Wavefront OBJ file of the C-alpha trace (Angstrom):
o trace
v 0.254 0.050 0.111
v 1.180 3.456 -0.735
v 2.143 5.616 1.780
v -0.315 7.869 3.008
v 0.391 11.804 2.935
v 0.304 12.826 6.616
v 1.738 16.216 7.011
v 1.105 19.673 5.306
v 3.078 22.913 4.825
v 0.731 26.303 5.237
v 2.041 29.249 4.191
v 0.974 32.950 4.921
v 0.017 33.634 1.626
v -2.630 30.851 1.388
v -0.386 28.368 -0.480
v -0.613 24.533 0.947
v 1.956 21.654 0.156
v 0.646 18.261 1.200
v 3.552 15.681 2.050
v 5.164 13.093 4.695
v 6.284 14.213 7.834
v 9.806 13.076 9.546
v 11.752 14.152 12.621
v 9.958 15.518 15.401
v 5.932 14.766 15.327
v 4.765 18.246 16.514
v 3.284 21.601 14.661
v 5.590 24.439 14.168
v 5.680 27.617 12.545
v 8.509 29.741 11.275
v 10.103 31.711 8.659
v 11.067 29.878 5.275
v 14.229 30.486 3.461
v 16.147 28.300 0.771
v 19.416 27.164 1.240
v 21.312 25.985 -2.126
v 23.414 23.996 -0.453
v 24.315 20.415 -2.126
v 25.669 18.748 1.122
v 26.288 19.277 4.716
v 22.263 19.128 5.990
v 23.649 17.997 9.360
v 25.576 21.542 9.730
v 22.330 23.243 8.557
v 19.986 21.362 10.718
v 22.284 22.063 14.055
v 23.089 25.970 13.064
v 21.575 28.379 15.548
v 21.251 30.803 12.216
v 18.100 29.081 11.564
v 16.342 29.527 14.968
v 12.814 30.154 14.491
v 13.599 29.117 10.092
v 12.244 26.338 8.168
v 14.931 25.577 5.322
v 13.806 24.462 2.398
v 17.067 22.499 0.814
v 17.288 22.836 -3.002
v 19.271 19.956 -3.371
v 16.455 17.193 -3.827
v 17.731 13.938 -2.288
v 18.560 14.329 1.561
v 19.139 12.081 4.010
v 21.653 9.485 2.053
v 24.699 9.941 4.632
v 22.977 9.993 8.127
v 24.369 12.359 10.922
v 27.220 11.796 13.113
v 28.433 12.889 16.461
v 31.340 15.191 15.216
v 29.948 17.768 12.956
v 26.681 19.209 14.719
v 27.247 23.214 14.851
v 25.190 23.352 18.075
v 25.395 21.581 21.675
v 21.159 21.976 21.222
v 20.041 22.395 17.435
v 17.104 24.701 17.381
v 16.369 25.045 13.564
v 12.806 25.793 13.141
v 12.130 22.878 10.519
v 13.317 21.286 7.759
v 11.544 21.152 3.942
v 12.767 18.555 1.588
v 11.525 16.810 -1.712
v 13.093 13.412 -0.910
v 14.025 11.999 2.405
v 16.442 8.978 2.409
v 16.133 7.156 5.747
v 18.851 4.222 4.717
v 22.031 6.087 4.862
v 24.934 4.491 3.628
v 28.039 6.172 4.969
v 30.699 4.679 7.699
v 30.840 7.413 9.886
v 26.684 7.689 10.434
v 25.381 7.173 13.827
v 22.058 7.845 13.259
v 19.737 8.516 10.675
v 18.806 12.442 10.198
v 15.068 11.959 10.996
v 15.997 10.243 14.381
v 18.516 13.174 15.222
v 15.695 15.705 14.610
v 13.329 14.039 16.555
v 15.514 13.879 19.683
v 16.029 17.526 19.166
v 12.525 17.995 18.499
v 12.638 19.537 14.919
v 9.999 18.384 12.908
v 10.373 18.088 8.944
v 8.537 17.227 5.943
v 9.130 15.904 2.640
v 7.624 15.334 -1.098
v 7.722 18.919 -1.306
v 7.947 20.592 -4.899
v 11.106 22.372 -3.405
v 11.345 24.133 -6.872
v 8.294 25.748 -6.543
v 8.691 26.880 -2.848
v 12.210 28.398 -3.608
v 10.577 30.245 -6.556
v 8.193 31.734 -4.260
v 10.704 32.615 -1.766
v 12.670 34.345 -4.135
v 9.769 36.317 -5.576
v 7.926 36.849 -2.316
v 10.711 37.226 0.331
v 11.009 34.826 3.657
v 7.303 33.895 4.497
v 5.987 32.523 7.674
v 4.796 28.995 7.421
v 3.530 25.892 9.234
v 4.211 22.215 9.246
v 1.131 20.697 10.958
v -1.019 17.347 10.655
v -2.876 16.894 7.077
v -6.190 16.873 9.072
v -5.721 20.384 10.787
v -8.100 22.778 8.667
v -6.629 25.426 6.198
v -8.025 28.103 8.072
v -7.145 27.325 11.061
v -3.364 27.038 10.434
v -3.414 29.976 8.057
v -4.692 32.140 10.928
v -2.098 30.462 13.432
v 0.816 31.407 10.801
v -0.613 34.972 10.026
v -0.422 35.597 14.087
v 3.089 34.524 14.665
v 5.815 36.742 14.532
v 9.614 36.348 15.013
v 11.138 36.738 18.750
v 13.062 39.823 19.861
v 15.368 38.143 21.715
v 16.437 35.144 19.555
v 20.073 35.684 20.725
v 19.364 35.447 24.377
v 17.581 32.287 23.491
v 20.749 30.508 21.889
v 23.370 31.949 23.471
v 25.012 30.017 26.595
v 24.471 30.779 30.143
v 27.536 30.577 31.377
v 30.861 30.634 30.097
v 32.843 27.142 28.920
v 36.377 26.420 27.316
v 37.645 24.679 24.636
v 41.447 24.264 24.940
v 44.322 22.800 22.587
v 47.755 21.730 23.522
v 50.472 24.001 23.202
v 47.881 26.962 22.708
v 49.988 30.284 21.613
v 46.756 32.633 22.211
v 43.846 33.186 24.183
v 40.556 34.215 22.262
v 37.328 35.247 24.174
v 34.453 34.336 22.035
v 31.099 35.707 22.197
v 28.292 33.479 21.942
v 25.322 34.849 19.720
v 24.677 31.330 18.716
v 28.047 30.310 17.865
v 28.739 27.409 15.340
v 31.530 24.978 17.169
v 33.126 24.449 13.510
v 34.031 28.383 14.587
v 35.747 27.250 18.446
v 37.426 24.104 16.580
v 38.734 25.936 13.931
v 40.740 28.728 15.886
v 42.176 25.494 18.178
v 43.354 24.463 15.416
v 45.138 27.797 15.034
v 46.695 27.297 18.030
v 44.105 29.410 20.197
v 42.480 28.485 23.853
v 38.830 29.754 23.476
v 36.746 30.850 26.064
v 33.090 31.007 24.966
v 31.297 33.682 27.095
v 27.041 34.319 27.030
v 26.449 37.123 24.480
v 25.426 39.818 27.659
v 28.983 39.530 29.055
v 30.495 42.824 30.213
v 33.805 44.438 29.033
v 35.219 44.165 32.480
v 34.782 40.591 32.691
v 36.432 39.778 29.505
v 39.285 41.766 29.925
v 39.933 40.058 33.158
v 40.572 37.223 31.421
v 43.317 38.546 29.611
v 42.377 37.551 25.740
v 44.834 38.278 23.055
v 41.628 38.716 21.109
v 37.775 39.126 20.848
v 35.671 36.950 18.520
v 32.005 38.232 18.099
v 30.136 34.721 16.728
v 27.406 33.895 13.960
v 23.715 33.949 15.255
v 19.911 34.675 14.958
v 17.550 37.294 14.277
v 17.784 41.366 13.696
v 20.823 42.696 14.837
v 19.069 45.873 15.895
v 17.880 43.569 18.947
v 21.170 42.769 20.377
v 22.618 46.028 21.433
v 24.228 44.732 24.345
v 26.731 43.332 22.141
v 26.992 46.615 20.235
v 27.823 48.104 23.566
v 30.610 45.672 24.238
v 32.443 45.986 20.796
v 32.123 49.790 21.546
v 33.842 49.300 24.573
v 36.339 47.012 23.109
v 37.931 48.651 20.070
v 41.409 49.715 20.232
v 41.558 47.603 23.311
v 41.931 44.007 21.482
v 41.682 42.445 18.177
v 38.228 42.025 17.132
v 37.097 39.719 14.365
v 33.251 38.958 13.730
v 31.433 36.766 11.663
v 28.152 36.892 10.127
v 26.129 38.719 12.761
v 29.254 39.570 14.589
v 30.265 41.142 11.128
v 26.266 43.048 11.796
v 27.139 44.141 14.844
v 30.718 45.506 14.691
v 29.100 47.306 11.710
v 26.249 48.749 14.006
v 28.881 49.674 16.508
v 30.870 51.673 14.685
v 27.830 53.717 13.418
v 26.825 52.011 10.203
v 23.502 50.854 9.760
v 22.092 46.936 8.587
v 19.288 46.305 6.519
v 16.644 43.233 5.781
v 17.546 41.300 3.008
v 14.335 40.026 0.194
v 15.032 36.553 1.142
v 18.544 36.387 2.566
v 22.264 34.696 1.436
v 21.975 30.544 2.245
v 24.184 28.285 0.476
v 27.952 27.356 0.526
v 28.699 28.753 -3.082
v 28.398 32.295 -3.047
v 31.052 34.039 -5.109
v 32.912 37.121 -3.206
v 35.028 39.039 -4.764
v 37.896 40.315 -2.192
v 38.226 44.682 -3.362
v 42.310 44.768 -2.477
v 42.876 42.002 -4.925
v 40.270 41.401 -7.183
v 40.159 37.526 -6.586
v 37.043 35.947 -6.508
v 36.251 33.524 -3.731
v 33.684 30.968 -2.789
v 32.337 31.437 0.430
v 29.428 29.852 2.758
v 26.296 31.632 3.974
v 23.606 31.650 6.215
v 21.989 35.291 6.587
v 18.937 37.828 6.349
v 20.729 40.806 7.118
v 23.444 42.803 5.589
v 25.163 46.190 5.871
v 23.634 49.092 3.899
v 26.685 50.189 2.059
v 25.211 54.026 1.572
v 25.520 54.107 5.805
v 29.450 53.524 5.691
v 30.512 57.203 5.029
v 32.387 58.499 8.044
v 32.454 55.393 10.106
v 36.047 54.634 9.533
v 35.036 51.499 7.997
v 36.116 50.220 4.438
v 34.535 47.617 2.509
v 36.820 44.868 1.567
v 34.622 42.215 -0.456
v 31.568 42.210 -1.994
v 28.871 39.906 -3.435
v 29.171 39.296 -7.107
v 25.568 38.255 -7.592
v 23.863 41.307 -5.900
v 27.129 43.696 -4.730
v 26.109 43.707 -1.061
v 28.911 44.196 1.334
v 30.414 41.229 2.776
v 33.300 42.343 4.898
v 34.574 45.760 6.503
v 37.558 46.531 8.278
v 38.472 49.456 10.492
v 40.571 52.087 9.777
v 40.950 53.353 13.202
v 41.223 49.973 15.272
v 42.314 46.423 14.817
v 38.689 45.243 13.637
v 37.377 43.398 10.843
v 34.274 41.574 10.056
v 32.955 39.216 7.005
v 29.444 38.206 6.684
v 30.569 34.760 5.581
v 31.370 31.610 7.287
v 35.339 30.795 7.730
v 37.004 27.743 7.637
v 40.484 26.802 9.765
v 42.549 27.504 7.041
v 40.738 30.775 5.732
v 43.308 33.983 5.085
v 40.789 36.257 7.577
v 41.654 33.683 10.501
v 45.414 34.425 9.875
v 44.801 38.530 9.697
v 43.332 37.980 13.321
v 46.331 35.873 14.359
v 48.796 37.938 12.935
v 46.814 41.099 14.557
v 47.144 39.047 17.844
v 50.788 38.066 17.512
v 51.371 42.025 17.184
v 49.422 42.786 19.891
v 51.901 40.533 21.997
v 54.818 41.655 20.498
v 54.240 45.116 21.603
v 52.976 44.387 24.963
l 1 2 3 4 5 6 7 8 9 10 11 12 13 14 15 16 17 18 19 20 21 22 23 24 25 26 27 28 29 30 31 32 33 34 35 36 37 38 39 40 41 42 43 44 45 46 47 48 49 50 51 52 53 54 55 56 57 58 59 60 61 62 63 64 65 66 67 68 69 70 71 72 73 74 75 76 77 78 79 80 81 82 83 84 85 86 87 88 89 90 91 92 93 94 95 96 97 98 99 100 101 102 103 104 105 106 107 108 109 110 111 112 113 114 115 116 117 118 119 120 121 122 123 124 125 126 127 128 129 130 131 132 133 134 135 136 137 138 139 140 141 142 143 144 145 146 147 148 149 150 151 152 153 154 155 156 157 158 159 160 161 162 163 164 165 166 167 168 169 170 171 172 173 174 175 176 177 178 179 180 181 182 183 184 185 186 187 188 189 190 191 192 193 194 195 196 197 198 199 200 201 202 203 204 205 206 207 208 209 210 211 212 213 214 215 216 217 218 219 220 221 222 223 224 225 226 227 228 229 230 231 232 233 234 235 236 237 238 239 240 241 242 243 244 245 246 247 248 249 250 251 252 253 254 255 256 257 258 259 260 261 262 263 264 265 266 267 268 269 270 271 272 273 274 275 276 277 278 279 280 281 282 283 284 285 286 287 288 289 290 291 292 293 294 295 296 297 298 299 300 301 302 303 304 305 306 307 308 309 310 311 312 313 314 315 316 317 318 319 320 321 322 323 324 325 326 327 328 329 330 331 332 333 334 335 336 337 338 339 340 341 342 343 344 345 346 347 348 349 350 351 352 353 354 355 356 357 358 359
């Protein structure tokens, strides 16, 4: 007997897509975004940037390599939901320890498959990040639609994903001590810094400048995270207090917060940038690099005059600013994700080394 559709996706514009559930069996409402990555669904599902967001994956077959115990980007995955075309529940990778559905069920994350993800992607592209609900197929459409239209994103998303107490990630024979402000930090970023010889102390987003300086760090890292950067004034004030006292690197949300701290503005994007293949041009060299991104806000490049910031990288596809550096302080930031051997990390390490040599 053919499997019976048991779930549906109801969008705020009235569109309804019927499909099959996997992961946690519960209703959920979140904002729809699409991600064009061909691999990395475990990292996407466990990325705190996607708090209160449902991700439509454009690659059609998801789940084929399961999930493992090493590649999560968060200790407590909290993505709003996952929407895929075909779900594979029979992984064929030697590293897998559980299926994607099992992992999502443990973390309370609902998913739905059998979707026309091309139609959903075009809808998001044309109309922006719509709100949507995964619910039982028997839920009346008008009931679901009313719930979707009444729902709004949290004003305190960073507070909900940040750690509540500081914790440590150490590496043998370390050379630098970095304090990382947790706005929803990717565990991969911490591992990258460890590989580069950094002991990392991860602190809550609302930690004061005095407490950070008491840790005697060589540098400060402002992490990625979800939501509107204008709703995180505590981190903006922290950056303002520590600029000039420590080398500062920000990524993703951290980039946007550094822009705000220096007097620039940010703006909400139509559909955001979500994928692992965004072409970014370095203005200093003219070279184009492919970078991974997942953000819905970006720097308003028209607001940068008089801030002491200069744009160093731009997105080739839409011209949006992708990185800035301060001409006044040892502060710089990028909108994209980094990997351990990235030259941006090297620049951060060089700044910390210079500070130690001049101490």
